[in-house]
Steps between C-alpha positions, in 0.01 A plus 500: 500500500785740580664434160167563326456826693848617398438421134163677506644816652787498250261466207284784628807720549629440148158551339451819697806653340662631817792258493707615200749213521225239442606527135833342593353164598195291405189503716555137603859556614611294801689688774708370796326536835790428738856625539827446682805725487857541614850590386868518585708797617853549367774438754253348742337841534825692546528619138143469377133463580170391348131550566162388368239760589126429490537149354128419532426775247620263225247223567134466406262515797145614573641829626757535224338381178742480211573669267556823690779750572604366841854363503770340710827695497828306475820684598859369481799714606873431523833677532707180472361175359143437391173518691173353375128515584233264372128437509347164412134502388293183532216413262178353646577162340777331309528616141545211259770564241733294284744536215218435255251721685690778679327777694619860514484699824507880500623714794402867502776735617592864464730613219822513701743520208816477708390180673362338185788592266764439761406136548376561852169316457452123484179300453473131585218244527479231770290192558292425811813371678692818429720342233584730211347378171622535143393793282515563125766769536719601792431865416163652568313695231406864570162632383390866506136604540309817406483625859880488540511174694750224435429126499784250535421155363645151529365175357533192720515164320412296810216514754550784749333676792727795585652794313795671664622851415850572627670841502877542543695814589690670214828357376657842549364508856214715620126433522245333273127505559214321325126525541318165463125543452382145422551198277253317276459249222225469239334157501354561151825628348532475122874432529787535745565868434143630498263435793186578301253253351373552145226764458349524154334839571815663636568851369871441470677719754825344631515434872882498546820564308866400532838652413780315321819573311788352301847630415487750788632525853235479771455846650611688185142531374144501627142469391377782720145478640437167328143478630403831339475335159203294623320741733221599254635857492655595165654813653732285714781284363776252560837617364803315362804704613865489591574559868852627434711536187325487164449142380607413144395135479301229674130427538243621755173307518161534665247217493128550557293218653132496412212368707513147356541389142366688198202421285557395143547810278617731781738791439696727734491878497825667612543872568861623488687828508863599517687774683851438365483680163569178311435471129156343468613240247789392725280475807223310323757263345647434843179385674392137464167357616469130585193321636526206742270232632654416833875497448467389135532760220200488266447670168753700303707769672440838339691829483290804584597675177295235316192606697517878446378691198668822387279717722576302816870475421515876459322547830748272677787727388399775742567488872203412723261433209284200585471245218235229518530191279392135493680166493299187418712191582485255209709210376690503172185387318300797629290303749429659840672341800394472865717704738500623859785751496690741279871583513628837378875491430702819438824442309710795617756449222237582235437850639804654329580698814543409865209435734514747788265614773235578239392201297205289390165536681213252513166655591254215453483137389175311468324239291215561259324301229689484173389696194144428377426364156324718244445479126600768251188592303471677165246750379427740213514875531142536380383283789721671760454250785668179621391251767776434753516213749760371750530186712690435825733198466411373851121486468497121519674485840253399771470743792713771346225763510386735227682736261438858393610639163630847414574641155744783421632696203863493623743234618581673832248778557232502767202632306261219406236493228295200618464276804312205350624175351331552165451844347482675165764748385357785295633785286704266279436696181859548380685215326804377693568325831350608831633341822329434832636328811320281753594367844323288761484515879416207725240562771632537854656761725842610377482333158667694221445520125667264256733601219312665214418321178532711184210463256549643151192583294568512129271756334465456124343715235168364381512305177423701188224360285609452137352737249208376289546537123183610322463382144272698274 
């Protein structure tokens, strides 16, 4: 009864909208409800100390229903040697896991860059007897959320009951602190790096993102404010920058994890800007998009310059101009693929100049339906009208909801000429080609429009009747 009460209160809290970090975990997430803690002081306490303040704040109870902003504070200090502090959170029951069916556990912490980058944090999983169990990787994965929180994740490959977070004092001596809010796992997880079950009606906003790199030294770069790219606010941004000297080579990456896998014929809208005065063609040629399903790449990787028309490429050339474009992951044969994340990879060497403190900005990433289908009609100038019709490619998917249709006269403008699926264009009285554009929007809060489909109407002159010869 107590477990049911906790789940009911959590569901009501998330539905009520006053717990912003509910977006970071599924509604059926399982949280630890017990804790133990401890640590070691350097030099037997002569050259160091540790503390674990408010440890019960990190467990799920009737008076402390998770998720919330209450946390346990770990502190480790040393002048000689190393001190450590740890908290071990216990799940209500053993969690069955194996090599073939691993389970990922997420621990919410604050974004303490010095502790995380300096190797001062360690995550381990333990069975009911306290024995440490195997995990997929010795290193935890770090996820960033829209509200600025950080989730550390490990994936046990054996049955476990405890998750331990250990903080060590800095290598260069001094003090490290870490806030531990709670841990959880998603029993309906789609895969080991996404706690969310599949949701066909999802509107496509990512729930977390990660940072990665290659060919660079850790600490020489950053993806600043990583969660800002997924906070539903296009005025905010994550930024790829150098933290010191200008960088001339290497790759900086940010990966966006959606709320479960995509529907067939999904696309992704990305909004970028730059603040480094790079040549637009160099910047667009240096950004690669790759979709993944779990840890497996799916579809063909694509350079951004292949997705921009001349207008958008010109816009990207100016500092702080937002450029919105779409990427529809497909295989080499042009067939849509199923994906649950998108990686954006900046090749610094392609920029032509060094990457400094002003670089590439990502304002928004989110899924949408792919471009609708529409036929290109023909008409005669003496008739002056043409019947237009469009069709959403996902109409046959059960439970997906409904679609609205909007027609435009431009590829990127906002002014629409019709908001119905089928309509009749008029005023086509001049021979030539007249173009309209149509997009679709899936029903649901936060859903965005698809890419636009161009529809060309060929207007021909009416046929001329042959003259009639009159014979006397």
